VOGU-3710 file (C-alpha; in Angstrom, 3 decimals, decimal comma):
1> mlqhdvvivg> -9,994/35,918/22,572  -9,189/32,263/22,578  -7,098/30,359/20,229  -6,533/26,668/19,310  -4,887/25,032/16,204  -8,093/23,023/15,888  -11,424/23,315/17,521  -13,974/20,521/17,643  -17,731/21,434/18,393  -19,373/18,424/19,942
11> sglagmsaal> -18,185/16,040/22,224  -19,574/12,596/21,285  -18,047/9,845/19,459  -17,211/11,913/16,311  -15,722/14,594/18,098  -13,493/12,585/20,472  -12,537/10,571/17,746  -11,229/13,480/15,970  -9,488/14,901/18,745  -7,546/11,880/19,570
21> eiceqldvai> -6,144/11,857/16,101  -5,045/15,497/16,522  -3,991/15,954/20,040  -0,516/14,398/19,642  0,739/16,865/17,210  -1,441/20,102/17,676  -3,175/22,108/19,974  -6,880/20,959/19,990  -10,132/21,898/21,972  -13,325/20,403/22,291
31> iskvyptrsh> -16,372/22,598/22,746  -19,847/21,103/24,005  -22,893/22,444/25,170  -23,389/19,392/27,487  -20,602/17,558/29,493  -18,909/15,111/27,293  -20,298/11,991/29,017  -24,219/13,341/28,455  -23,462/13,454/24,629  -26,270/11,757/22,855
41> sgaaqggvaa> -23,752/9,179/21,439  -24,203/7,383/24,905  -27,855/7,036/24,372  -27,339/4,299/21,480  -28,210/0,937/22,671  -28,348/-1,957/20,268  -24,859/-2,100/18,514  -22,266/-1,158/16,092  -21,677/-2,767/12,835  -18,570/-4,458/11,569
51> slgnsepdsq> -18,234/-7,755/9,267  -16,151/-9,577/11,942  -18,005/-13,073/11,045  -17,792/-14,096/14,740  -21,113/-16,021/14,688  -21,462/-16,979/10,774  -19,290/-16,148/7,721  -19,671/-12,452/6,571  -17,608/-10,069/4,536  -17,090/-6,087/3,878
61> eehmydtvkg> -18,714/-6,728/0,352  -21,906/-7,981/1,971  -21,843/-5,132/4,539  -21,312/-2,675/1,703  -24,196/-3,961/-0,172  -26,568/-4,023/2,577  -25,802/-0,552/3,358  -26,410/0,579/-0,463  -29,656/-1,276/-0,611  -30,666/0,172/2,998
71> sdflgdqdai> -29,977/3,528/1,691  -32,375/3,047/-1,165  -29,569/3,796/-3,466  -29,117/7,489/-2,408  -25,934/6,584/-0,289  -22,575/7,612/-2,067  -20,997/4,306/-2,650  -17,273/5,619/-2,321  -17,947/6,547/1,310  -19,834/3,385/2,114
81> diltrdapet> -17,116/1,348/0,758  -14,670/3,087/3,581  -17,329/2,875/6,136  -17,529/-0,797/5,656  -13,849/-1,748/5,141  -12,659/0,168/8,059  -15,248/-1,389/10,323  -13,201/-4,495/11,546  -10,218/-2,544/12,494  -12,257/0,006/14,211
91> iyklehmgcv> -14,169/-2,087/16,530  -10,864/-4,052/17,473  -9,137/-0,547/18,340  -12,289/0,056/20,487  -11,719/-3,187/22,280  -8,141/-2,431/22,902  -9,077/0,831/24,251  -11,098/-0,912/26,913  -14,792/-1,021/25,314  -16,614/-3,725/27,154
101> fsrtkegkia> -18,199/-5,698/24,442  -20,287/-8,658/25,282  -18,736/-12,018/24,464  -19,412/-15,210/22,843  -18,784/-18,483/24,888  -15,284/-18,627/22,989  -14,407/-15,384/24,250  -15,042/-13,239/20,862  -17,012/-10,242/20,495  -20,644/-11,292/20,324
111> qrafgghshp> -22,657/-9,977/17,457  -26,510/-9,999/16,902  -28,927/-9,422/13,940  -30,070/-6,263/13,090  -32,692/-4,852/10,404  -31,553/-4,650/6,694  -28,128/-6,672/7,479  -27,738/-10,144/5,946  -25,583/-11,386/8,999  -25,387/-10,704/12,636
121> racyaadrtg> -22,789/-8,263/12,710  -23,769/-5,667/15,402  -21,147/-5,727/18,034  -22,920/-5,072/21,310  -22,359/-4,329/24,938  -25,734/-5,714/26,166  -28,147/-2,884/25,225  -25,721/-0,051/26,273  -23,380/-0,112/23,353  -23,107/3,817/22,811
131> hamlhalyeq> -22,502/4,081/26,534  -19,779/1,894/26,456  -18,031/3,186/23,598  -18,476/6,899/24,746  -16,890/6,099/28,157  -14,068/4,308/26,414  -13,226/7,275/24,105  -13,649/9,736/27,223  -11,115/7,640/29,319  -8,531/8,339/26,373
141> vmkrskriti> -9,507/11,996/26,092  -8,968/12,438/29,611  -5,603/10,512/29,558  -4,481/13,185/27,221  -5,985/15,946/29,144  -2,983/18,349/29,038  -3,173/18,186/25,185  -6,941/18,391/24,917  -8,782/21,308/26,219  -12,522/20,593/26,938
151> ypewylmsli> -14,876/23,623/27,218  -18,170/21,970/28,641  -21,461/23,915/28,863  -20,439/26,591/26,107  -23,083/27,272/23,353  -21,954/27,805/19,678  -23,562/31,118/18,541  -21,856/31,582/14,988  -19,289/30,288/12,634  -16,658/32,896/11,214
161> vrdnvcrgmv> -16,298/32,486/7,619  -14,567/35,267/5,464  -13,337/34,924/1,824  -14,252/31,135/1,993  -12,115/30,607/4,874  -13,317/29,492/8,196  -11,437/31,347/10,853  -13,267/30,317/13,925  -16,377/31,008/15,907  -18,150/32,850/18,573
171> iydirngnle> -19,351/30,874/21,775  -21,409/31,625/24,682  -20,500/30,311/28,341  -23,518/29,249/29,859  -22,342/29,186/33,480  -21,840/33,088/33,204  -23,284/34,577/30,403  -19,957/35,541/28,653  -19,247/35,801/24,893  -15,963/34,539/23,514
181> vvraigvifa> -14,197/34,397/19,918  -12,268/31,463/19,185  -9,627/31,507/16,626  -8,455/28,394/14,814  -6,629/27,024/11,619  -9,335/24,216/11,433  -12,745/23,832/12,727  -14,635/20,455/12,963  -18,557/20,267/13,787  -19,594/16,987/15,324
191> tggygrayki> -22,825/18,677/16,810  -25,242/15,752/16,029  -28,649/15,406/14,921  -31,730/17,522/15,115  -34,668/15,192/16,006  -35,986/17,445/18,698  -38,253/19,425/16,178  -40,747/16,389/16,416  -43,144/15,751/19,157  -42,299/11,982/19,367
201> tsnafantgd> -38,510/11,401/19,219  -35,843/9,248/20,809  -33,439/12,275/20,641  -31,895/14,030/23,695  -32,903/17,616/24,370  -29,557/18,812/23,180  -30,444/17,729/19,585  -31,473/20,841/18,258  -29,443/21,269/14,999  -27,421/24,176/16,154
211> giiaafragv> -24,243/23,132/14,406  -26,192/22,638/11,065  -27,842/26,117/11,273  -24,329/27,909/12,257  -23,082/26,483/8,982  -26,219/27,273/7,150  -26,219/30,834/8,106  -22,466/31,050/7,145  -23,162/29,909/3,410  -22,826/26,264/3,513
221> pledmecvqf> -25,653/24,277/1,890  -27,593/21,426/3,705  -27,940/18,228/2,028  -30,922/15,576/1,877  -32,639/17,270/4,862  -35,988/15,651/3,918  -34,673/12,386/4,877  -35,367/12,007/8,585  -35,680/8,394/9,792  -38,389/7,031/12,159
231> hptglfgqgi> -37,468/4,200/14,312  -39,995/1,620/14,590  -39,947/1,153/18,361  -40,528/4,062/20,681  -42,386/3,862/23,788  -45,975/4,800/23,246  -46,398/8,625/23,876  -42,870/9,137/25,082  -40,708/8,354/21,979  -37,915/6,873/24,309
241> lvseaargeg> -35,979/4,201/22,184  -36,844/0,369/22,542  -33,453/-0,732/20,757  -33,740/-2,688/17,700  -31,790/-5,162/19,559  -35,131/-6,452/20,973  -36,118/-7,535/17,561  -32,622/-8,668/16,966  -32,750/-10,985/19,650  -36,230/-12,343/18,622
251> gylvngkger> -38,874/-10,113/19,485  -42,296/-9,769/17,744  -44,148/-6,942/16,220  -47,926/-7,744/16,847  -51,157/-5,602/15,783  -54,570/-5,433/17,508  -55,598/-8,790/16,000  -52,731/-10,412/17,511  -51,053/-11,010/14,002  -47,151/-10,742/13,358
261> fmekyapakm> -48,122/-8,168/10,648  -44,511/-7,878/9,250  -45,154/-11,060/7,156  -47,200/-8,901/4,936  -44,706/-6,308/4,221  -41,271/-7,934/4,344  -41,762/-11,921/4,414  -38,174/-12,745/4,285  -36,831/-10,321/6,944  -39,838/-9,863/8,964
271> elaprdivsr> -39,209/-7,714/12,120  -35,720/-7,245/10,863  -36,389/-5,210/7,546  -34,864/-1,914/7,492  -36,351/0,729/9,607  -38,112/2,840/6,979  -39,924/-0,538/5,872  -40,974/-1,395/9,627  -42,072/2,020/10,564  -44,287/2,305/7,514
281> seqkeidegr> -45,807/-1,036/8,227  -46,552/-0,197/11,641  -48,172/2,945/10,825  -50,150/1,563/8,024  -51,526/-0,903/10,761  -52,475/1,890/12,987  -53,968/3,921/10,255  -56,098/1,049/9,133  -57,466/0,572/12,473  -55,326/-2,444/13,536
291> gidgkdyvhl> -53,691/-0,771/16,412  -54,005/-2,174/19,751  -57,484/-1,547/21,119  -57,893/0,612/17,887  -55,307/3,119/19,463  -52,137/4,553/17,698  -49,885/1,746/18,904  -48,933/-1,889/18,273  -47,151/-4,217/20,744  -43,511/-5,422/20,750
301> dlrhlgkeki> -43,696/-8,785/22,540  -40,418/-10,128/24,166  -42,066/-12,307/26,556  -41,163/-15,708/24,713  -37,229/-14,669/25,092  -37,545/-15,465/28,718  -36,290/-13,622/31,947  -32,751/-14,699/31,605  -32,002/-13,618/28,251  -33,863/-10,331/28,766
311> merlpqvrql> -31,803/-9,661/31,985  -28,501/-10,638/30,228  -29,009/-8,788/26,767  -31,880/-6,159/27,150  -31,646/-4,909/30,750  -31,941/-1,275/29,634  -34,871/-1,966/27,745  -36,739/-3,526/30,393  -36,079/-0,792/32,690  -37,049/1,981/30,290
321> gidfigvdci> -40,522/0,307/29,736  -40,856/0,044/33,688  -39,817/3,726/34,557  -41,652/5,472/31,639  -44,799/3,626/31,075  -45,070/1,090/33,575  -44,595/-2,075/31,593  -42,411/-5,023/32,342  -41,768/-6,549/29,109  -40,784/-9,961/30,909
331> tdpvpiqptv> -44,457/-10,202/31,773  -46,443/-7,911/29,318  -46,079/-6,752/25,533  -44,558/-3,168/25,348  -46,663/-0,518/23,467  -44,630/1,063/20,993  -44,936/3,635/17,858  -42,731/5,032/15,195  -40,282/7,685/16,720  -38,141/10,302/14,899
341> hysmggiptd> -34,778/8,900/15,490  -31,927/9,815/13,092  -31,053/12,611/10,665  -29,598/11,348/7,203  -29,196/14,657/5,945  -26,683/17,545/7,160  -23,756/19,428/6,266  -22,227/18,201/3,072  -18,876/16,748/3,200  -16,469/14,726/1,107
351> idghviiddk> -14,969/11,222/2,439  -12,432/13,142/4,501  -14,739/15,228/6,425  -14,123/18,530/4,362  -17,179/20,626/4,109  -18,401/20,925/0,397  -20,267/23,900/-0,654  -21,493/23,100/-4,064  -22,004/20,109/-6,625  -18,668/20,490/-8,094
361> gtkltgffaa> -16,957/19,561/-4,686  -15,709/23,086/-3,627  -14,214/22,891/-0,297  -14,874/25,569/2,438  -11,178/25,750/3,545  -10,370/25,027/7,321  -14,090/23,722/8,172  -14,802/19,845/8,548  -17,733/18,030/9,911  -18,280/14,288/11,011
371> gecacisvhg> -21,089/12,239/12,855  -24,802/12,977/12,531  -24,468/16,611/11,695  -22,440/15,767/8,563  -23,825/14,178/5,285  -21,088/12,110/3,668  -23,578/10,394/2,569  -23,125/6,763/3,765  -26,856/6,539/4,867  -28,708/7,845/1,872
381> anrlgtnsll> -32,481/8,056/2,312  -32,501/5,471/5,195  -29,544/4,577/7,750  -29,245/0,647/8,551  -29,223/0,247/12,442  -25,708/0,070/13,995  -23,923/1,850/11,089  -24,337/5,321/12,864  -22,000/4,495/15,766  -19,622/3,061/12,927
391> eavvfgkrtg> -19,862/6,022/10,997  -19,196/8,266/14,153  -16,046/6,608/14,869  -14,856/5,808/11,472  -15,295/9,190/9,847  -14,666/11,199/13,159  -11,047/9,566/13,082  -10,731/10,206/9,455  -11,960/13,815/9,589  -9,545/14,334/12,492
401> iaalkfakgp> -6,637/13,066/10,175  -7,541/15,399/7,493  -7,961/18,349/9,964  -4,454/17,783/11,474  -2,770/17,429/7,952  -4,374/20,903/7,020  -3,754/22,646/10,126  -0,071/22,128/10,144  0,042/24,408/7,206  -1,594/28,006/7,596
411> rlpdinedev> -1,179/30,257/10,625  -3,924/31,226/12,901  -6,163/33,469/10,868  -6,963/37,202/11,779  -10,393/38,034/13,178  -11,689/41,530/13,923  -13,344/40,610/17,410  -15,672/43,527/17,464  -16,892/42,752/13,902  -17,984/39,243/14,711
421> lapvkeeina> -19,241/39,766/18,264  -21,439/42,685/17,082  -24,351/40,496/15,573  -24,265/37,811/18,302  -24,706/40,582/21,046  -27,470/42,082/18,977  -29,051/38,851/18,608  -29,010/38,285/22,423  -29,903/41,967/23,159  -33,002/41,563/20,701
431> iftspgtesi> -34,221/38,638/22,723  -33,784/40,484/26,187  -35,471/43,652/25,234  -38,342/42,115/22,996  -41,843/43,288/24,129  -42,340/39,153/24,511  -45,880/38,576/23,529  -45,774/34,782/22,465  -44,745/32,031/24,472  -41,849/30,204/23,738
441> ndirntlken> -43,055/26,997/24,936  -46,278/27,214/23,085  -44,377/27,850/19,646  -42,020/24,686/20,572  -44,891/22,622/21,167  -46,967/23,786/18,026  -43,654/23,113/15,811  -43,478/19,644/17,205  -47,014/18,818/16,651  -46,846/20,211/13,410
451> mmsncgvfrg> -43,892/18,408/12,051  -45,390/15,221/13,425  -48,716/15,526/11,671  -47,446/17,090/8,394  -43,933/15,589/7,881  -44,106/12,287/9,392  -43,872/8,690/8,508  -46,086/9,377/5,440  -46,237/12,521/3,770  -48,324/14,330/0,756
461> keglekglkk> -48,319/17,670/-0,990  -51,401/19,017/1,176  -49,815/18,314/4,301  -46,219/19,506/3,417  -47,384/22,773/2,362  -49,572/23,209/5,383  -46,652/22,166/7,568  -44,388/24,904/5,708  -47,109/27,693/6,085  -47,192/26,880/9,835
471> vrelkrkhkk> -43,591/26,917/10,411  -43,350/30,355/8,573  -45,801/31,519/10,860  -44,122/30,321/13,807  -41,061/31,982/12,614  -42,694/35,416/12,944  -44,009/34,722/16,251  -40,653/33,248/17,435  -39,549/36,941/17,025  -41,816/38,170/19,563
481> gkitdkgkif> -41,154/35,318/22,027  -41,447/35,988/25,833  -38,376/35,537/28,102  -38,491/36,028/31,959  -35,019/35,445/33,003  -32,845/38,502/31,988  -29,932/37,372/34,186  -26,349/35,764/33,075  -26,114/32,794/35,287  -27,093/29,508/33,505
491> nnelievlel> -29,746/31,168/31,827  -31,383/28,278/30,196  -34,568/30,360/29,000  -32,031/32,206/26,478  -30,408/28,801/25,300  -34,067/27,409/24,668  -35,006/30,430/22,688  -31,981/30,196/20,448  -32,393/26,399/20,000  -36,303/26,932/18,972
501> ghmlefsevi> -35,052/29,346/16,522  -32,789/26,705/14,981  -35,406/24,127/14,921  -37,679/26,524/13,169  -35,156/27,366/10,558  -33,979/23,435/9,831  -37,626/22,698/9,996  -38,482/24,951/6,919  -35,427/23,364/4,838  -36,918/19,921/5,615
511> lkgaiarkes> -40,107/20,900/4,531  -38,942/22,457/1,295  -36,826/19,660/0,315  -39,713/17,109/1,034  -42,267/19,070/-0,939  -39,673/19,309/-4,059  -38,716/15,558/-3,639  -41,733/14,018/-5,729  -41,054/10,432/-5,160  -40,718/7,881/-2,211
521> rgahsrtdfp> -37,312/6,805/-1,362  -36,180/5,333/2,026  -37,638/7,470/4,868  -39,181/10,146/2,572  -42,319/8,275/1,828  -44,869/10,430/-0,397  -48,531/9,369/-0,609  -49,022/11,272/-3,735  -45,616/9,846/-5,322  -45,448/6,335/-3,783
531> krddqnwlkh> -42,766/5,006/-6,280  -39,212/5,539/-6,505  -38,154/7,668/-9,323  -34,583/6,954/-10,399  -34,685/8,918/-13,541  -35,653/12,081/-12,165  -34,614/11,873/-8,324  -31,422/9,748/-8,190  -29,799/12,958/-6,736  -28,772/14,838/-3,398
541> tlayltkngi> -30,797/17,770/-2,350  -28,658/20,833/-1,739  -30,644/23,716/0,276  -28,861/27,275/0,251  -29,981/30,288/2,369  -30,369/33,214/0,309  -31,941/36,711/0,838  -34,934/35,609/-0,796  -35,372/32,465/1,091  -34,294/28,948/0,489
551> dlkykpvtit> -32,984/27,887/-2,825  -32,902/24,037/-3,904  -30,011/22,625/-6,226  -28,926/19,018/-6,562  -26,044/16,989/-7,252  -25,371/13,532/-8,354  -25,064/10,184/-6,232  -21,699/8,601/-6,260  -22,225/5,159/-7,751  -19,340/2,791/-7,978
561> kyqpeerky> -20,110/-0,955/-7,716  -24,034/-1,400/-7,305  -26,556/-0,096/-9,814  -30,135/1,024/-8,441  -32,298/-2,195/-8,259  -35,729/-2,616/-6,837  -35,627/-2,832/-3,028  -37,432/-6,112/-1,417  -36,757/-7,904/1,883
//
């Protein structure tokens, strides 16, 4: 049995930010199914938001209002206030750590425009901002390697909760197939998002919702899972992200008629409207036959920016287009389509990262969450670009401080090792001994197609119910999944079976929540309920796992400064 004062699952920005707050006083470990520098935080491109006012006057209040409005008023305003208030200090701390931000002529941190923001406040490092931030934090973690233990390529199997106290977890060593029980006073989940359940997604292969399902199975509800964000500019057929920075630098969206169509949908913001609005606008153009050559994509045109600006500020965007679809944005427009990008929903927490298990604010003792797997909720029904990197660092730090304070009190909890290992061994053994009549790859591909077509940019009752029926059918097939590798060393086939089980489970939650929410709000757009309904649906969804299936309950949105109003851009 392994033991540490605090154990963090996830090695991205949120996980490492938390570890740095804890390591000076307590024994802390980071567990990750990938090597830390491969965490999905590094894929973020365009920037991280803060009201520094380096290019024009800005304020925390304006950043807060933009975020509340961007969330379609489903975001909790106490959390948004903290996010935007702590942003400038967070950026300067990253700068002092050595994060290599792009600069203005005066030597200040450069800031660019981003969708839904009223001022240029995206601090950026060309179009590799997440990469720069991740490596800056990783350097700080390595500097403290004697006080932070890292377990790379270990897979989370289950969360241990007894008597409403989180006591640790069971993990699986991918390299040799061994199981270990980890005992801890405090546990932090920073396990990222769950976009891999969709066919067209910008998410890394690791984003399979392992953390949220471990929490869900341990009795924690999942909040607002129906709110899944589509990014407007994924490379056609691939989903690989073309950063919003491309539009922030002045890129145009053009339909098959050569029109900059955003003037019809958001005349004041054009291409820099929030992501949910731009994605719906693109999809409508495509659905109504105004895609390029009648196909399922439109163009992102950057040619007018010129080679010099593209090479300075968007070098990765250019290279991705060349490498994956053979298009050079310097000379040709880029075919793009909406791509699943971000998970607004997840594990409910308070403003300090404590996991909450009901509408009354009851805490699960010793359990914390931060980053994309958590739902604080600063993003509500739609996240503004550049607020995710900010959330990961601001609330990663805040959660680390809360976990540190908590873990100084209790002793390491008692765990019956045989008792907690038994169900995990049984799960693995069932996979190895299954007759194996169904193809795991076919089930996965069918799930992705199903979620894309029935729970996509636009949703309706008929499609959602069809999608839910299909997911339940696939869950039955998954139990008969065929696995050929029965070995212990780097058994990636086993991991894929486990991940697919998680994707099927949270997909059912997404569909149940989407069917129940009879309105359109942010990224959740119902064709049969096209209007936002504040009277009935200004509330968060809480989905519980019960013996009889998924039970939906609700809790109120925290409103402090800004009352809901019509959302126009």
